[in-house]
Structure formats: C-alpha cells, structure tokens
N, C-alpha and C positions, 0 to 999 in steps of 0.2 A: 630754588626752594626745595627743601628735602621732603620727600613724600613720607608720610607717617603710615606705618602698617599697624592697623588696629587689630588686636588679637581677640578672638571670641572665646576660644577654649584652648586649654592645654591638656595633654594626656599624661598619664602617669610616667610614661617614658620620655617626657619632655617635648614631644611633638606639639606644634602650635597650629591651630586652625585660624585663618584670617576671619575676622568678624563678618566681612562682606560675604565670604564663602558660606559661613554659617547661616546668615540671614537668607541668602539665596537658596541654600539647600533646604532650610526649614520651610520657607515659603513654597517651594516646589512640592515638598512632601505634604504640606498642609492642603494644598490644592488637590493633590492626588487622593488624599484621605477623605475629601468631601465629595458629596454628590454634585452633579452639574449645577444645580440651582445655587449652591453655597460656594462653589469653587473660587470665584473671584474675591469674595469676602474672606474666605479661609486663607487664600494666598496673601492678602493684605495683612491679616493677623500675623502670619509667619514673618512677613517683611518688617513689621514694626515692633515685634515683641522684645527684641534685645537692643534697641537703639540706645538705651541707657548705658550700654557698654562702651559707648563713644566718649564717656567722661574720662578726664585725666585720672581721677581717683581709681576707677575700675582698671584702667590700663596699668597703673602702678601696682595695684593689687595682683593682677594676673601675671605680671612680670616679676613677682616675688616680694614686693613690699609687704611687711606684716603690720598688723594693728590698723588696717584700713578697712572700714566698714562702708560698703557701697550698696545701696538699694537701687539696682538698675531697673527692676521690673516696672516700677511706677512711671518711668520716663515715657515709655510708649503710650501708656494710658493718658498721661498728661498731654502728649502731643496730639493724640486723636481727639481729645476733648476740645482742642482749639479749632477743629474743623467746623465748617458750616454744618448746621444740624442735619443729621441723617438718622434714619430709624435704627441703624445698626451700631451707632457710636457707643451707647452704654454696654452693649454686648462685648464689644472689643475692649472697652475699659476694664470690665470684669475679667475677661480672659487674659489680657496682658498683665494686669496687676497681680493676678494670682497664678501665673504660669509656673512658679516654683513652690508656692505655699498652698495652693488650692484656691478655689473660688471664694473670695471674701464675702461676708455679709455686706449689704449696702450701707447700713447705718443711717445716720441723719446728718444734715448740714451742720449741726452743732457739735459733731464729733471732733475731737482734737487730733493732732498729728500722731499722738501716742496710741491712738486707737487702731486696731487692725482692720477696721471696716474700710470699704472702698472710699467713703467720704473722708475718713481719717487719713488714709494713705495718700490721697490726692493732695492733702495739705502739707505733706512732708517736703522738705527742701531737697533738691537734687543738685548734682554738679551740672555744669554746662555740657549738654549732650549734642549741641547743634552741629558738631563736626560730622554727624551722620549725613547732613545735607550735601557734603562733598562726595559721598559715595552712593547714597541711597536716594532714589527718586520715588517718593511716595505717590502712588496712583490710587486715589480713593475710588473704590468700586461704585458702580451704579447702585442707587438705592432702590432695589426692587422688592423690598420686603412688605410693602403696604398690602399686597394681595394676601399674604399669609395672616395678616392681622385684621382683615376686613370682616370681622364678626361682631355681632351686637353684644355678645356676652362678655362682660369685662373679665370675669374669671378665666374664660377660655383664652382671652388675649394674654393675660398674665402667665397662664400655663404654657402657652406656645412660646412666648418670649423666653421664659425660663428654660424650657426644653432646648430651644435652639441655641441659647447661650452655652448650655452644657455641651451641646453638640460641637460647637466651634471650639470650646475649651478642649474637648477630647481630640479634635483634629490637631490642635496646636501642641498639646502635651505629647501626643504620640509622635509627632514630627520632630519635636525638639529633642 
C-alpha cells in the first residue's frame, strides 16, 4: 500500500508542510497560548481545526488544481458535533468553523447552507475527510468547565461562555 502524504500548507517558494506536522504544531502552540485550565481544550482545538484538509478536493487544490473550492474549516466543527455531549463542544464548533473567516453568528436551526451562520455552515456538504483517522487520534479533553458556569445568573453564564469562546478562538488563530 502506498502511503499518502497529506499536505497542509505550501509556501511561496514551493516548500510543503505535511498536514500532520501542521496539526501537531498548531495543537502545541494552542496549548502553550492557553493558561493551564484551558490547555487541554486549546490543544484539542488545534488538533481538529484543519482535518477538513484530509479531503481529496483540498489535496488536489493545494497541489495545483484550479477551480476547486473547498471549505475545509467546517469539517472539524462537524466532527466535534458528533461527540458525546460536553460543555465545550459549541465553543469548539464556533472556533473551528471560523478560524479563517472570524467567529460566525450562531443563527438558528432554520438557516440554510447558504447562510454564513454556524447553523448554516454546519449544513454544508463537505468532502470525505475521514482519512484524518489514519493519522490523527482525537483525544477529547476532560469536561471540566461546569465549575466556570456554576452561577445562578443566566446573563453571567452567557457572558462567560462567550468570553471563553473568544479566548479559545484567539489561542487557535494565534497558533495557526
């Protein structure tokens, strides 16, 4: 069997960075950018953010094929949405889905795939990115966020969740 080398980035001078190296590097930097409490979740965000680059469409595009449009960012958000419920899952969905375009608005469940909201983006079709499973072992972090949101004021819960989503997003975009 021939091993496939998945490319994550190419430089202007033609150098190629393997996708696994990119994911590992981003994951490491994400973890380093976060404080100790958030380190494992930040590491996970870095690990999952570009798994959509494992699609054949993205690999064709990065290797020079023209007129191929690939929305790779939503794949990691879709993958984490399949996980057993954890308090941080929506945070990761927002961060990963918007890591190139900015944090999206949430929207509503009636949004269509043409909408730029998180709900709309999650409905978009993607290529098969399951090849990531051959290289990346996703290790979901412990769900230790409950204590942060153990307040009776609903507005305070929303404010904290929003703030920490932006915090993780910053860790990811700085590392990426």
